[in-house]
C-alpha positions in Angstrom: 237.1 -118.5 142.1 237.1 -122.4 141.8 238.2 -124.4 139.0 234.7 -125.0 137.5 233.9 -121.2 137.5 237.1 -120.5 135.7 236.2 -123.2 132.9 232.7 -121.6 132.6 233.9 -118.2 132.0 236.7 -119.6 129.7 233.9 -121.5 127.7 231.7 -118.3 127.5 234.6 -116.4 126.3 235.4 -118.8 123.5 231.8 -118.8 122.4 231.7 -115.0 122.2 234.8 -115.1 120.1 233.7 -118.0 117.9 229.7 -117.5 117.5 229.4 -119.3 114.1 231.5 -122.4 115.2 229.5 -122.6 118.3 226.3 -122.5 116.4 227.4 -125.3 114.2 228.6 -127.4 117.1 225.1 -126.9 118.9 223.3 -128.1 115.9 225.6 -131.3 115.6 225.0 -132.0 119.1 221.2 -131.8 118.9 221.3 -134.3 115.9 223.4 -136.8 117.9 220.7 -136.5 120.6 217.8 -137.1 118.2 219.8 -140.0 116.4 220.6 -141.8 119.8 217.2 -141.3 121.0 215.6 -142.8 117.9 218.0 -145.9 118.3 218.0 -146.4 122.0 214.8 -144.4 123.3 211.5 -146.1 123.9 210.5 -146.2 120.2 213.8 -147.3 119.0 215.6 -150.4 118.0 218.1 -150.5 120.8 218.9 -153.8 122.1 218.6 -153.0 125.7 214.8 -153.5 125.8 214.2 -154.5 122.1 211.4 -156.3 120.6 212.6 -159.1 118.5 211.1 -160.6 115.5 208.1 -162.1 117.5 207.5 -158.9 119.6 209.2 -160.3 122.7 211.3 -158.3 124.8 214.4 -159.4 126.5 212.4 -159.1 129.9 210.1 -161.9 129.0 207.1 -159.4 128.6 204.9 -159.2 125.5 204.4 -155.8 123.9 201.2 -155.4 122.0 199.7 -152.7 120.0 196.0 -151.9 120.8 193.3 -150.6 118.7 193.7 -147.2 120.3 197.3 -147.1 119.0 198.9 -147.2 122.5 201.4 -149.8 123.6 201.1 -151.6 126.8 202.8 -154.3 128.6 200.8 -157.6 128.9 201.1 -160.2 131.4 202.4 -163.7 130.4 199.3 -165.5 131.7 198.0 -167.8 128.8 194.4 -167.1 127.4 191.9 -169.8 126.8 192.7 -169.7 123.0 196.4 -170.0 123.8 195.8 -173.1 125.9 193.8 -174.6 123.2 196.7 -173.9 120.6 199.1 -175.4 123.0 197.3 -178.5 123.2 197.6 -179.3 119.4 200.3 -182.0 118.4 202.3 -180.1 115.9 204.1 -183.3 114.6 200.8 -185.2 114.4 199.1 -182.4 112.5 202.1 -182.0 110.0 202.1 -185.8 109.5 198.3 -185.5 108.5 199.0 -182.7 106.1 202.0 -184.3 104.5 200.2 -187.6 104.0 197.2 -185.8 102.1 198.6 -183.6 99.7 196.2 -182.5 96.9 196.4 -185.0 93.9 198.1 -183.5 90.9 198.9 -180.1 92.5 202.3 -180.6 93.3 205.2 -182.7 91.8 206.1 -186.0 93.3 208.0 -185.4 96.6 211.6 -186.8 96.3 212.6 -188.4 99.6 215.2 -185.9 100.1 212.7 -183.1 100.0 210.5 -184.6 102.9 212.6 -183.3 105.7 212.5 -179.7 104.2 208.8 -179.9 103.8 208.2 -181.3 107.2 210.4 -178.6 108.7 208.7 -175.7 106.8 205.2 -177.0 108.1 206.3 -177.5 111.7 207.6 -173.8 111.7 204.3 -172.6 110.2 202.1 -174.5 112.7 204.4 -173.4 115.6 204.3 -169.6 114.3 200.3 -169.9 114.5 200.5 -171.3 117.8 202.7 -168.6 119.2 200.3 -165.9 117.6 197.5 -167.5 119.7 199.4 -166.6 122.8 200.2 -163.0 121.9 198.2 -161.7 118.8 195.4 -159.0 119.2 192.9 -161.6 117.8 194.3 -164.8 119.1 190.8 -166.4 117.9 192.1 -166.0 114.4 195.1 -168.1 114.9 193.4 -170.8 116.6 190.6 -170.9 114.0 193.4 -171.2 111.4 195.0 -174.2 113.3 191.5 -175.9 113.4 191.2 -175.3 109.6 194.5 -176.8 109.2 193.4 -180.0 111.0 190.5 -180.3 108.6 192.8 -179.7 105.5 191.3 -176.3 104.9 194.4 -174.2 104.3 192.7 -170.9 103.4 192.3 -169.5 106.9 195.9 -170.1 107.9 197.3 -168.8 104.6 195.0 -165.6 104.9 196.8 -164.8 108.1 200.4 -165.2 106.7 199.5 -163.2 103.5 198.2 -160.3 105.8 201.4 -160.2 107.8 203.3 -160.4 104.7 201.5 -157.4 103.2 201.8 -155.3 106.3 205.3 -156.0 107.6 207.1 -155.9 104.0 206.4 -152.1 104.1 208.2 -151.7 107.3 212.0 -151.4 107.6 214.4 -153.7 109.7 212.7 -156.3 112.0 209.4 -155.6 109.9 211.2 -157.1 106.8 212.3 -160.2 108.6 208.7 -160.8 110.0 207.6 -160.4 106.4 210.1 -163.0 105.1 209.1 -165.4 108.0 205.5 -165.0 107.0 206.1 -165.6 103.2 208.0 -168.8 104.3 205.1 -170.1 106.4 202.8 -169.3 103.5 205.1 -171.2 101.1 204.9 -174.2 103.5 201.3 -174.2 103.3 200.8 -173.6 99.7 203.2 -176.4 98.6 200.6 -178.8 99.6 198.2 -177.7 97.0 199.6 -175.2 94.8 203.3 -175.2 93.5 202.9 -171.9 91.7 201.8 -170.1 94.9 204.5 -171.9 96.9 207.2 -170.8 94.3 206.1 -167.0 94.7 206.0 -167.1 98.5 209.3 -168.6 98.7 210.7 -166.3 96.1 209.4 -163.4 98.3 211.0 -164.7 101.5 214.4 -165.0 99.9 214.0 -161.5 98.4 213.1 -160.2 101.9 215.7 -162.2 103.9 218.5 -163.6 101.5 219.9 -165.6 104.6 216.7 -167.4 105.3 218.0 -171.0 105.2 214.6 -172.7 105.4 213.3 -170.7 102.5 216.3 -171.1 100.5 216.2 -174.9 100.8 212.4 -175.1 100.0 212.9 -172.7 97.1 215.7 -175.1 95.7 213.5 -178.2 96.1 210.8 -176.5 94.1 213.2 -175.6 91.6 214.4 -179.0 91.3 210.9 -180.6 91.1 210.0 -178.2 88.4 212.9 -179.4 86.2 214.9 -176.1 87.0 218.2 -177.5 87.9 220.3 -174.4 87.3 218.0 -172.3 89.4 218.2 -174.9 92.2 221.8 -175.1 92.2 222.2 -171.4 92.4 219.8 -171.4 95.3 221.5 -174.1 97.1 224.9 -172.7 96.5 223.6 -169.3 97.9 222.6 -171.1 101.3 226.1 -172.7 101.5 227.7 -169.2 101.4 225.8 -168.0 104.5 228.3 -167.7 107.5 227.0 -168.8 110.8 223.6 -170.2 111.0 221.3 -170.8 114.2 221.7 -174.1 115.6 218.3 -175.4 114.4 219.2 -174.3 110.8 222.6 -175.8 110.5 220.9 -178.9 109.0 219.7 -176.9 105.9 223.4 -176.9 104.9 223.4 -180.7 105.1 220.2 -180.8 103.0 221.7 -178.4 100.5 224.8 -180.4 100.0 222.6 -183.6 99.3 220.3 -181.6 97.0 223.5 -180.4 95.2 224.6 -184.0 95.0 221.4 -185.1 93.6 221.7 -182.6 90.8 225.1 -183.6 89.8 223.9 -187.3 90.0 221.2 -186.3 87.4 223.7 -184.7 85.2 226.0 -187.9 85.2 228.6 -186.2 87.3 229.1 -189.2 89.7 232.4 -188.0 91.2 231.1 -184.7 92.4 227.8 -186.4 93.6 229.7 -188.8 95.5 231.9 -186.0 97.2 228.7 -184.0 98.0 226.9 -186.8 99.5 230.1 -187.7 101.7 230.1 -184.0 102.9 226.3 -184.0 103.7 226.6 -187.1 105.4 229.7 -186.1 107.6 228.0 -182.9 108.5 224.8 -184.6 109.6 226.7 -187.0 111.7 228.5 -184.1 113.2 225.1 -182.5 114.0 223.8 -185.7 115.4 220.8 -186.0 112.6 221.4 -189.5 112.0 218.0 -189.6 109.8 220.1 -187.6 107.3 223.2 -189.8 107.7 220.9 -192.9 106.5 219.4 -190.9 103.7 222.9 -190.2 102.4 223.9 -193.9 102.7 220.9 -194.6 100.7 221.7 -192.0 98.1 225.3 -193.3 97.8 223.9 -196.8 97.3 221.6 -195.5 94.4 224.6 -194.0 93.1 226.7 -197.0 93.0 223.7 -198.9 91.5 223.4 -196.5 88.6 227.2 -197.0 88.1 226.7 -200.8 88.1 228.7 -201.1 91.1 226.3 -203.5 92.7 228.4 -204.6 95.5 229.0 -201.1 96.9 225.3 -200.4 96.3 224.3 -203.4 98.4 226.7 -202.4 101.1 225.5 -198.7 101.4 221.8 -199.6 101.1 222.2 -202.2 103.8 223.8 -199.6 106.1 221.0 -197.3 105.5 218.3 -199.7 106.1 220.0 -200.8 109.5 220.3 -197.3 110.6 216.8 -196.4 109.9 215.6 -199.5 111.5 217.6 -198.7 114.8 215.9 -195.0 114.6 212.6 -196.7 114.1 212.1 -194.8 110.9 210.2 -197.6 108.8 208.7 -195.0 106.5 212.1 -193.7 105.6 213.3 -197.3 104.5 211.1 -197.4 101.4 213.4 -196.0 98.7 216.3 -197.9 99.9 214.1 -201.1 99.9 213.0 -200.5 96.4 216.7 -200.0 95.3 217.9 -203.0 97.1 215.1 -205.1 95.0 216.6 -203.5 91.7 220.3 -204.5 93.1 218.9 -208.2 93.2 217.1 -207.8 89.9 220.2 -206.5 88.2 222.1 -209.6 89.5 219.6 -212.0 88.2 218.4 -212.8 91.8 214.8 -212.5 90.8 213.1 -214.3 93.5 214.9 -212.0 96.1 214.0 -209.0 94.1 210.3 -209.9 94.0 210.3 -210.5 97.8 212.0 -207.1 98.4 209.6 -205.3 96.1 206.5 -207.0 97.9 207.9 -206.0 101.3 208.3 -202.5 100.0 204.7 -202.2 98.9 203.6 -203.6 102.2 205.7 -200.9 104.2 204.5 -198.2 101.8 200.8 -199.0 102.4 201.4 -199.1 106.0 202.5 -195.6 105.9 200.2 -194.3 103.2 203.2 -193.6 101.1 201.6 -193.8 97.5 204.7 -192.7 95.6 206.6 -195.5 97.4 203.8 -198.0 96.7 203.7 -196.9 93.1 207.4 -197.4 92.7 207.2 -200.9 94.4 204.4 -201.7 91.7 206.3 -200.4 88.8 209.4 -202.5 89.7 207.1 -205.6 90.1 205.5 -204.9 86.8 209.0 -204.6 85.1 210.1 -207.9 86.7 206.9 -209.7 85.5 207.6 -208.3 82.0 211.2 -209.6 82.1 210.0 -213.0 82.9 207.6 -212.9 80.1 204.6 -212.9 82.3 202.7 -210.4 80.1 199.4 -210.9 81.8 200.7 -210.2 85.1 202.7 -207.4 83.9 199.8 -205.7 82.3 197.8 -206.0 85.4 200.5 -204.4 87.6 201.0 -201.5 85.1 197.1 -200.8 85.3 197.5 -201.0 89.0 200.3 -198.2 88.9 198.1 -196.2 86.5 195.2 -196.3 89.0 197.5 -195.4 91.9 199.3 -192.4 89.9 195.9 -191.1 88.8 194.7 -191.0 92.4 197.8 -189.2 93.6 198.2 -187.1 90.5 201.8 -188.4 89.8 202.5 -187.4 86.1 205.7 -189.2 86.1 204.3 -192.5 87.4 201.4 -192.3 85.0 203.9 -191.9 82.3 206.0 -194.9 83.4 202.9 -197.0 83.4 201.8 -195.8 79.9 205.3 -196.7 78.7 205.2 -200.1 80.0 201.9 -200.9 78.5 203.2 -199.5 75.3 205.9 -202.0 75.5 203.6 -205.0 76.1 201.6 -203.7 73.2 204.5 -203.9 71.0 205.5 -207.4 72.0 202.0 -208.5 71.3 202.4 -207.1 67.7 199.8 -204.3 68.4 201.7 -201.2 67.1 198.7 -198.8 66.9 198.0 -199.5 70.8 201.7 -199.2 71.3 202.0 -195.8 70.0 198.9 -194.5 71.6 200.3 -195.5 74.8 203.9 -194.0 74.1 202.4 -190.9 72.9 200.5 -190.6 76.3 203.6 -191.2 78.0 205.6 -188.8 76.2 203.0 -186.0 76.9 203.0 -186.9 80.7 206.9 -187.0 80.8 207.0 -183.7 79.2 204.4 -182.6 81.8 206.8 -183.7 84.7 209.8 -182.1 83.1 211.6 -185.4 82.3 213.4 -184.5 79.2 215.4 -187.7 78.8 212.3 -190.0 78.9 210.5 -187.5 76.5 213.3 -188.1 74.0 213.2 -191.9 74.7 209.4 -192.0 73.8 210.2 -189.9 70.7 212.7 -192.5 69.6 210.1 -195.5 70.3 207.5 -193.6 68.1 210.0 -192.9 65.5 211.2 -196.4 65.1 207.6 -197.6 64.9 206.3 -195.1 62.5 204.6 -196.7 59.7 206.4 -196.3 56.2 204.4 -194.3 53.7 202.2 -196.5 51.2 203.8 -196.5 47.7 201.9 -194.6 45.2 199.8 -192.8 47.8 
């Protein structure tokens, strides 16, 4: 009798002597087979032939579910609709979407937010283009892209809303797909509905707490809404994430700069300086020199606010030179405005006027209404400082018209406050109080508490004393 037969008989003898233990072992073995089958079998999540977030298998094939409920391997040959989607210039489309935000629907876009907004929109557009190549209904994705080109956002948002509702009920990768859909929905909604964008990004972060893009955008919305504590918590959550994909690592630099901006607003210049430096160094290491220039500009603004005008000029000059080398004229507008303010603070009024006028010209070339408004506001203040009240009034009214067209509550408030100051100088306290009251309400709407308090002070100081005997 060979060795295998001996082992077989020995095993049978053992089973006969231990029937209960043998039964338990058989049950455990069956469970192991079922579990491994679920993980690594044809319907499992094993990585040998897995479907990723986008339904792509590691052999390059696309797996789609047909109406019959069966799964079948599809070819990689693009359809006509996929070819049309591929022909769309994502960068150009996103540029048009960003330049035509719905007036009054969203807060003014801080220059530091533009990168996050552009990144989110690009990913949303690319997601629609990808769906055109693999979706069961590719025409829907192409139709959505056409609607985006015409600024009709509902069709694209509907697709992402449906994906979110469907996938958030599924485990594992379904949750990640739902998070991505929520992030894309937020990127579109922020163009016209802040509340909807906030809800979408909060859903994305709830579904995927390590979604760096969603965390960045959520933090920026909190900042715009005057919720710095929530913004700070969100950006710090992003910084706690360990390894990030290469294309998301820049979100860490954005978060550092955003935290620096919050510290700056709180008057913590030392922390702001440290965070801007860290953001700039990380951006340089990543090769994102546009972010390096942005941080140089932010440092210049910080030094200007501290009254360190030589350092401010040095940082702003470096920022402008780098943006010029990169060919990013549109990104120079904020630094140009602040360079004009540096000249004004030094009493170099002609240089300041020239810089503000150049800023306005650049902003108009790039249809940057916020940047243009900032330049007009600075020119108006300069005219008022020179005692040129008629010119100052004309410029404040010009700013008011620009702000009403773009829906910028803070810019409208600044124009009203300036007109109130001019009315007071002209001895018309009633008109001054009317303008300051309107400015206070607009500042409150924009969430600028410090300016609300300033308007309250002006109204209190000009309150008419009660008439005696009345």
